N, C-alpha and C positions, 0 to 999 in steps of 0.2 A: 504493500500500500504506500509506504514511504517513497519507494522508487517511482511509483506512478505519479504521486504528487510532485516529486522533483522534476519529472519529465514534463508535466503540465506547466510548471513554472518556467522551465527552460523555453517551452514553446511560446510563452507570452513575452519573451524578451523582444524589445523593439530592434529592428523593424519587421520581425516575423509576422505579427498580426496584419500589417499592411500588405506584405508580399502575398500572404495566404488569401486575404480578402480580394486583392486585385486579380490574382490568377484564377481563383474559383469563380469570381463574378464573370470573367471572360469565358471560362469554360461553360458556365451555366447559360450564358447568353447564346453561345454557339450551339450548345446542345438543344436548346429550345428552338432555335432557328432550323436546325436539322430535322426536328420533329414537325416542322410546319407552322410553328407559332409566328404570329405577326411580329415585325421588328419592334414595334412600340411595346408590345406585351413582353417580349423577351428582355427589352431594355429595362422596363419597369421592374420585372421580377429580379433581374440581376442587381439593379440598384438597391432594391429593398434587402436583398441578401447582403450586400455590402454594408448597409446601414445596421443590420443585425450584428455583423462581425465587428463593427466599430466598438462594440461593448468590450472587446478584448483589449483595447488600448486604455491607458490609465490617465491620460490628460486630455483636456478639451481640444487642444491643437492636434494631437495625434488621432483622436476620434474623427476630427474633421478630415484629416489626410486619408484615413482609411475609407471613410464614406465617399469622398470626392474623387478618389483615384479612378474608379471605373467610369463614372459619367464624364469626367474630363477627358479621359483617353478615348472614350467613345465619340465625344464631340470632335476631337482632333482627327480621329480616324475617318469620320464621316464628312469632314470639311475639305478644304483645299489641300491640307496636309493629310494625305491618305496613307495610313500605316496599318497593315493587317495585325490581328491579335498576336500572331507569333512575333511580330516586330517589337511589340511592347514587352513581351516576355524576354526577348533577347536584350532589351535595354537594361534588364535587371543585372546583367553581367558587369557592366561598368560601375553600377551602384555598389555591388558587392566588392568590387576591386578597390574602390575608393574608401568604402566603409566596411572593412573586413569583419567577419563574424565575431572574432575575438574582442572587438571594440564595441559591440552592440550594447553592452551593459554600462558603458561609459557615456560621456556627454555626446549628444548629437553635434553636428557641425554648426557652431555659432561663433562668429569672430568677436574678438575683444575690440570694443570701440577705441578709437585713437586716443581720446583724452581720459579714458577710464582710470588710468594709473598715475596721472600727472601730479597728484598731491601725495603720492606714496613716500617720496624722500623726506617730507616734513615729519613724518612719523617714524620712518625707518631709514636713517642715514647709513650708507654703506661705504666701505673703503674701496679704493680703485682696484684692488686685487680681488674683490668679491666675485663670487660665481653664483649666477641665478639660473635656475632650471624652470622652463615653461613646460610643465608636465601635460602633454596632450596639445602640442603646439599647432596642429592644423595647418593652415596656410601661412602662418607666421604673424598674424595680426597681434597676438599677445606679445611676441618678441618685439614688434615695432613699437607697441605702447611702452614696453619695459625700457627700450632704448631711449625713448623720449624722456623717461623718468630718470634713468641711470645711463648716461651716454658713455661712461668710462669703464663700466664693469664688463666682465666676461659673460656673455649670454649663451645659454645652451637650450636646445629644444629637443623634445622626445616625442615622436609621433608614430602610432602603430601603422597607419596607411602609408605604403611606400610612394604612391603617386603624390599624395599631399606632402610627404617629406621632400620629394624632389622639387616640387613647385615652391615650397617655402624656402628651400635652400637657394633657389634662384632669386627670390625676393629679399632674402636676408643673408647676403653673402658675408656679412660681418659677424654672423652667429654660427655656432657649431650645432648642426641639427642631425640627429641620428634617428634611425628607425628602431622602434622597440616598444615593449610593454612597460608603461609607467609603474605598474604595480610590482614588476619583477626587477626594475632598475634599482640601483643603490643611490639613495638621496643623501647619503652622509657627507659627500664631498661638496655640497652646495650650502651657501650662506642663506639662500632664500629659494623656496619652491613656490611657484605661482600656479594656481589652478583656476580653470573656468569649467567646472564639471556640472553636476546636477545634484539635487538634494539626496538622491538615493546613493550617490557615490561618496558623500562626505564622511560617513562613519568609517569607511574603508581608508579614506585619505588621512583621517585622524590617526587610525591605527598604524598606518605606514609612517606618518610623520613622527609619531611617538617612538617608533622603533629605530628610525634612521637619523633624524635630525639631531645635531649636537646642541648642547646648551648655548643659548644666545642666538641661534639661527631662527629663521622666520618661515612661517606658512602663511601665504596670502591667497585668499579666495575671492573671486569676483562673483557678486550676486548672492551666493549661497553661504550661509554661516555653518560653522561646525558647532552644532547645538550642544555638544557635550563639553565644550571648552569655554573658558572665560576669555574673551578677546582682549588683546593688548590695546587695540584701537579700532575705530570704525569710521570709515569715510563715507559720507552721504552728501553729495552735491545735487542740486536741482537738475533734473533732466538726465542724470548719469546713474549708472548701476552702482549699488553699494559695494564697498570693498571691506572685507573682514581681514584683520591682521592678528596673528597669533605668534607668540614667541616661546621657544623651547627653553627650559622644561615647561610643558604646558600645564595650566591649572584647570582642574575640573570645576565645572559649575556645581554649586552646592544645591 
């Protein structure tokens, strides 16, 4: 029973619900058409099926993506841009290449705003020989924001997707960017680790930071707080995402 529940939870990992909903909606639509159903009836049934499967997603945005995937692709395939259903399934290949399965439980691709970290040096002054890791560096937007804040430190990026790693290396030639798993990497050599993850990932980030970061080093999270820890500082500017700052050794909230 435990193994069955574990497999069910693995199935619900994003973006599996979306891929499953889009593929089965197209298969249902094509099957109904083969049985002689009118196109509008097949479209309605397949769309309703997608709306039911949207319940598998956990956030409003993801529910909308699951629900809209089939009708939007149907609209494109029926308009001037004609793409058969198989073509849409083949497009999943590049998606899985850029966003590999091992990264599905981490943050989706959301770039760091350019000015998000501009006030960070007022709270965390760093020496010129400091090393900062952008854990999950994506296309390098976090590294660009960190460079604006700390132009003289050594910046490092770690990204699971090798296409994103290559593209970010072209954008950020002044940073050292490697492909790898942020959860398996050693954080102990860095004076600061920067994250833009998601709420579900933060407990794991806290555990990793407690195990790896040396006393006096910093964990910085954009948008999402580490609810277990007492923050050293908190930056909240109008129109900008909040920045949560923690220093090792970390203090637990009472």
